[in-house]
N, CA and C atoms as a LAMMPS dump frame, in Angstrom:
ITEM: TIMESTEP
0
ITEM: NUMBER OF ATOMS
240
ITEM: BOX BOUNDS ff ff ff
-5.0000000000000000e+02 5.0000000000000000e+02
-5.0000000000000000e+02 5.0000000000000000e+02
-5.0000000000000000e+02 5.0000000000000000e+02
ITEM: ATOMS id mol type element x y z
1 1 1 N -281.443 -189.28 398.106
2 1 2 C -281.412 -188.311 397.039
3 1 3 C -282.621 -187.383 397.177
4 2 1 N -282.39 -186.135 396.837
5 2 2 C -283.43 -185.118 396.908
6 2 3 C -283.689 -184.568 395.514
7 3 1 N -284.856 -183.972 395.354
8 3 2 C -285.199 -183.296 394.108
9 3 3 C -285.684 -181.892 394.45
10 4 1 N -285.368 -180.961 393.566
11 4 2 C -285.814 -179.583 393.763
12 4 3 C -286.103 -178.966 392.412
13 5 1 N -287.28 -178.372 392.24
14 5 2 C -287.627 -177.657 391.017
15 5 3 C -287.55 -176.162 391.282
16 6 1 N -286.844 -175.472 390.418
17 6 2 C -286.666 -174.03 390.569
18 6 3 C -286.732 -173.348 389.206
19 7 1 N -286.971 -172.047 389.254
20 7 2 C -286.877 -171.224 388.063
21 7 3 C -285.642 -170.352 388.204
22 8 1 N -284.773 -170.417 387.206
23 8 2 C -283.582 -169.578 387.17
24 8 3 C -283.854 -168.428 386.212
25 9 1 N -283.673 -167.197 386.68
26 9 2 C -283.854 -166.018 385.829
27 9 3 C -282.504 -165.388 385.581
28 10 1 N -282.229 -165.138 384.314
29 10 2 C -280.925 -164.643 383.89
30 10 3 C -281.014 -163.186 383.443
31 11 1 N -279.944 -162.458 383.661
32 11 2 C -279.807 -161.069 383.235
33 11 3 C -278.784 -161.014 382.107
34 12 1 N -278.625 -159.87 381.486
35 12 2 C -277.583 -159.778 380.45
36 12 3 C -276.197 -160.164 380.963
37 13 1 N -275.91 -159.905 382.227
38 13 2 C -274.598 -160.218 382.792
39 13 3 C -274.391 -161.719 383.008
40 14 1 N -275.47 -162.46 383.205
41 14 2 C -275.343 -163.89 383.513
42 14 3 C -275.785 -164.799 382.373
43 15 1 N -276.357 -164.241 381.331
44 15 2 C -276.949 -165.082 380.291
45 15 3 C -275.915 -165.866 379.471
46 16 1 N -274.673 -165.421 379.444
47 16 2 C -273.676 -166.129 378.631
48 16 3 C -272.898 -167.185 379.417
49 17 1 N -273.123 -167.277 380.723
50 17 2 C -272.413 -168.259 381.54
51 17 3 C -273.14 -169.609 381.502
52 18 1 N -272.422 -170.722 381.49
53 18 2 C -273.054 -172.05 381.508
54 18 3 C -273.444 -172.457 382.937
55 19 1 N -274.393 -171.745 383.521
56 19 2 C -274.761 -171.933 384.931
57 19 3 C -275.251 -173.354 385.2
58 20 1 N -276.189 -173.845 384.411
59 20 2 C -276.76 -175.171 384.663
60 20 3 C -275.701 -176.249 384.496
61 21 1 N -274.897 -176.151 383.471
62 21 2 C -273.799 -177.105 383.268
63 21 3 C -272.857 -177.093 384.475
64 22 1 N -272.472 -175.91 384.919
65 22 2 C -271.546 -175.804 386.051
66 22 3 C -272.133 -176.384 387.327
67 23 1 N -273.415 -176.168 387.575
68 23 2 C -274.046 -176.753 388.767
69 23 3 C -273.937 -178.278 388.696
70 24 1 N -274.232 -178.843 387.533
71 24 2 C -274.145 -180.291 387.379
72 24 3 C -272.739 -180.812 387.601
73 25 1 N -271.745 -180.132 387.033
74 25 2 C -270.358 -180.587 387.116
75 25 3 C -269.725 -180.317 388.482
76 26 1 N -269.86 -179.106 388.978
77 26 2 C -269.175 -178.706 390.218
78 26 3 C -269.818 -179.279 391.476
79 27 1 N -271.137 -179.504 391.435
80 27 2 C -271.837 -179.912 392.654
81 27 3 C -272.441 -181.31 392.564
82 28 1 N -272.092 -182.052 391.484
83 28 2 C -272.552 -183.428 391.329
84 28 3 C -274.079 -183.53 391.413
85 29 1 N -274.757 -182.636 390.696
86 29 2 C -276.21 -182.582 390.682
87 29 3 C -276.683 -182.907 389.265
88 30 1 N -277.69 -183.771 389.163
89 30 2 C -278.293 -184.064 387.865
90 30 3 C -279.282 -182.951 387.558
91 31 1 N -279.212 -182.419 386.344
92 31 2 C -280.101 -181.324 385.953
93 31 3 C -281.025 -181.775 384.836
94 32 1 N -282.273 -181.316 384.902
95 32 2 C -283.255 -181.636 383.878
96 32 3 C -284.064 -180.37 383.6
97 33 1 N -283.928 -179.84 382.388
98 33 2 C -284.65 -178.622 382.023
99 33 3 C -286.068 -178.994 381.632
100 34 1 N -287.045 -178.328 382.281
101 34 2 C -288.446 -178.582 381.99
102 34 3 C -288.95 -177.714 380.85
103 35 1 N -288.727 -176.431 380.961
104 35 2 C -289.083 -175.492 379.906
105 35 3 C -288.285 -174.224 380.103
106 36 1 N -288.254 -173.426 379.06
107 36 2 C -287.428 -172.22 379.123
108 36 3 C -287.953 -171.172 378.16
109 37 1 N -287.59 -169.943 378.424
110 37 2 C -287.843 -168.828 377.525
111 37 3 C -286.61 -167.951 377.622
112 38 1 N -285.769 -168.045 376.626
113 38 2 C -284.497 -167.331 376.696
114 38 3 C -284.214 -166.62 375.378
115 39 1 N -283.619 -165.455 375.49
116 39 2 C -283.131 -164.73 374.329
117 39 3 C -281.621 -164.64 374.468
118 40 1 N -281.015 -163.907 373.597
119 40 2 C -279.559 -163.794 373.627
120 40 3 C -279.041 -163.167 374.917
121 41 1 N -279.83 -162.292 375.549
122 41 2 C -279.307 -161.567 376.709
123 41 3 C -280.102 -161.726 378.006
124 42 1 N -281.204 -162.452 377.997
125 42 2 C -281.941 -162.676 379.249
126 42 3 C -282.956 -163.789 379.071
127 43 1 N -283.53 -164.238 380.188
128 43 2 C -284.562 -165.263 380.102
129 43 3 C -284.721 -166.023 381.402
130 44 1 N -285.542 -167.066 381.344
131 44 2 C -285.751 -167.923 382.51
132 44 3 C -285.757 -169.377 382.063
133 45 1 N -285.393 -170.236 383.001
134 45 2 C -285.354 -171.677 382.734
135 45 3 C -285.894 -172.393 383.971
136 46 1 N -286.867 -173.283 383.755
137 46 2 C -287.333 -174.146 384.836
138 46 3 C -286.476 -175.399 384.808
139 47 1 N -285.879 -175.713 385.936
140 47 2 C -284.969 -176.857 385.989
141 47 3 C -285.222 -177.659 387.264
142 48 1 N -285.056 -178.971 387.142
143 48 2 C -285.152 -179.853 388.296
144 48 3 C -283.746 -180.328 388.632
145 49 1 N -283.383 -180.186 389.893
146 49 2 C -282.099 -180.679 390.376
147 49 3 C -282.344 -181.964 391.148
148 50 1 N -281.5 -182.946 390.927
149 50 2 C -281.612 -184.243 391.587
150 50 3 C -280.233 -184.588 392.141
151 51 1 N -280.157 -184.818 393.445
152 51 2 C -278.882 -185.155 394.068
153 51 3 C -278.993 -185.076 395.575
154 52 1 N -277.866 -185.019 396.225
155 52 2 C -277.854 -184.872 397.68
156 52 3 C -278.32 -183.452 398.03
157 53 1 N -279.085 -183.351 399.097
158 53 2 C -279.663 -182.057 399.488
159 53 3 C -278.601 -180.969 399.633
160 54 1 N -277.494 -181.297 400.289
161 54 2 C -276.431 -180.303 400.484
162 54 3 C -275.843 -179.861 399.153
163 55 1 N -275.653 -180.793 398.228
164 55 2 C -275.109 -180.447 396.916
165 55 3 C -276.061 -179.525 396.151
166 56 1 N -277.362 -179.814 396.228
167 56 2 C -278.351 -178.954 395.576
168 56 3 C -278.312 -177.56 396.198
169 57 1 N -278.314 -177.496 397.521
170 57 2 C -278.257 -176.204 398.22
171 57 3 C -277.003 -175.425 397.833
172 58 1 N -275.876 -176.113 397.801
173 58 2 C -274.617 -175.452 397.438
174 58 3 C -274.652 -174.945 395.997
175 59 1 N -275.23 -175.739 395.102
176 59 2 C -275.343 -175.318 393.707
177 59 3 C -276.238 -174.103 393.548
178 60 1 N -277.346 -174.088 394.264
179 60 2 C -278.252 -172.935 394.218
180 60 3 C -277.573 -171.699 394.799
181 61 1 N -276.897 -171.862 395.92
182 61 2 C -276.176 -170.728 396.518
183 61 3 C -275.118 -170.184 395.562
184 62 1 N -274.427 -171.079 394.864
185 62 2 C -273.415 -170.649 393.9
186 62 3 C -274.061 -169.857 392.761
187 63 1 N -275.196 -170.345 392.248
188 63 2 C -275.889 -169.64 391.158
189 63 3 C -276.315 -168.244 391.604
190 64 1 N -276.839 -168.146 392.808
191 64 2 C -277.237 -166.841 393.344
192 64 3 C -276.024 -165.925 393.451
193 65 1 N -274.891 -166.471 393.883
194 65 2 C -273.674 -165.656 394.008
195 65 3 C -273.193 -165.149 392.649
196 66 1 N -273.567 -165.842 391.567
197 66 2 C -273.191 -165.434 390.207
198 66 3 C -274.173 -164.411 389.631
199 67 1 N -275.246 -164.086 390.376
200 67 2 C -276.208 -163.089 389.925
201 67 3 C -277.484 -163.646 389.328
202 68 1 N -277.683 -164.965 389.433
203 68 2 C -278.888 -165.596 388.911
204 68 3 C -279.969 -165.544 389.984
205 69 1 N -281.181 -165.167 389.578
206 69 2 C -282.309 -165.182 390.517
207 69 3 C -282.886 -166.591 390.535
208 70 1 N -283.115 -167.142 391.729
209 70 2 C -283.605 -168.513 391.88
210 70 3 C -284.904 -168.48 392.67
211 71 1 N -285.963 -169.064 392.077
212 71 2 C -287.268 -169.123 392.733
213 71 3 C -287.758 -170.565 392.757
214 72 1 N -288.319 -171.016 393.888
215 72 2 C -288.836 -172.39 393.963
216 72 3 C -290.087 -172.543 393.106
217 73 1 N -290.317 -173.765 392.619
218 73 2 C -291.502 -174.1 391.832
219 73 3 C -292.17 -175.307 392.467
220 74 1 N -293.473 -175.248 392.601
221 74 2 C -294.237 -176.411 393.034
222 74 3 C -294.034 -176.758 394.49
223 75 1 N -294.309 -178.031 394.77
224 75 2 C -294.244 -178.531 396.146
225 75 3 C -292.802 -178.79 396.559
226 76 1 N -292.639 -179.056 397.833
227 76 2 C -291.308 -179.361 398.36
228 76 3 C -290.74 -178.172 399.115
229 77 1 N -289.461 -178.189 399.322
230 77 2 C -288.812 -177.111 400.063
231 77 3 C -288.953 -175.797 399.305
232 78 1 N -289.24 -174.743 400.044
233 78 2 C -289.418 -173.46 399.389
234 78 3 C -288.381 -172.446 399.823
235 79 1 N -287.613 -172.743 400.844
236 79 2 C -286.606 -171.762 401.245
237 79 3 C -285.363 -171.916 400.388
238 80 1 N -284.982 -170.823 399.817
239 80 2 C -283.78 -170.826 398.977
240 80 3 C -282.972 -169.591 399.337
């Protein structure tokens, strides 16, 4: 199992989608929100993903394809 901490930044176009829920459900990744600052139409969320490395990578790629900006946090893999 792998862990990855990232910051997800949302725009007005992506703020209403259940991105974190979908990553957990579609890619079999456990999600844990560390902290967040969100308004009705934009914001950011620090989240830790726990699961198989490929599943985490696929979930991150899917989020990016939906228009979410993904940035690594802390130690560990930084290429996203």
